[in-house]
N, C-alpha and C positions, 0 to 999 in steps of 0.2 A: 542505535542501542535497542536491544530487545530483551524483554524479560518474559519467561514462559514457565508455566506450572502444569504438570500432567499428573493425574492420579487415576487409579483403577480400583474398583470396589467389587465385592461379591464374586471372587474368583475370575476377575477380568470380564465380568458380564456387563459392567457399566464403566465407561472410560470418559473422563472429563479433561479437557485441555483449555487453558486460557493463556493468551499472549497479549502483551502490551508492547507497543513499539513507538519509537520517535526517531525520525531521520531528518537531517538537514543537508541539502545538496548545494554546493557553491559553484559559481562560475559555469553555469550551464549555457549551452549555445541556444540561440533563438534567431529568428529572421526579423529584421527591422526594415520597415519601408524606407526607401530613399527617393530622391527626386528623379524624375524621368530623364533629366539631362545627363545623368550618369550612364544611361544606356541599359539599365536593368531596373527591376522593381524592388528587389529586396537585397539586403546586405546581411551576411552572417556575422553575428556579434556575440561575444561572451559577456558574462557579468550578471546573469539572472540567478537568484537564489530562491530555493523552494524548500519549505518544511512540510512534513506530514507526520501525523501521529494517529494512532488508532488502537483498537481493541478487537480481538478475535476470540470467539467462544465456540468450541466444538464439544458436542456430547454424542456418544454412541452407546448403544445397548444391544446385546445379543438376547433377543426375546426367546427364541427357540434355538438351543445350541446342540444338544446331544440327541437329536431326533432325525428321522429321515428328511424332514422338512426343516431347513435352516432359515431363520428370520432375523435380520439385523435392522436396526432403526438408527438413523443419524439425524442430528440437528446441527446447523451451522449458522452463526450470526456474527456480523462484523460491523464496526463503525470506523470510518476513516475521515480525517479532516486534513485537507491540503490548504496551504497558505502560500501565496506568492509574497516572499519577503522583500525582494529587491529586483528592480528592472534595470536593464542596461541603459546607457545614455540614449536620449532620443536623437533623431537624425539632425536636429538643429545643433546639438552639442557634439556631433561627430566631427 
């Protein structure tokens, strides 16, 4: 899910954007260690769930627009939080 808002001011000289997002991914694949008697080190397993959420902010301004010299200024900031929600079964449970 994502929610975004964009606005411009002063004849598009200043543009502001903000985005909020939240994602949840289920049944991702990961490698799990297995015993060496199986003949290999890892086994591909599904069942990992991950969530992430965050905020992005973008500001841009046209300082000099209608002159021979064009000058634009941009600022970008973001915050992201990832969380491992669920791990697949361990090798003892496989």
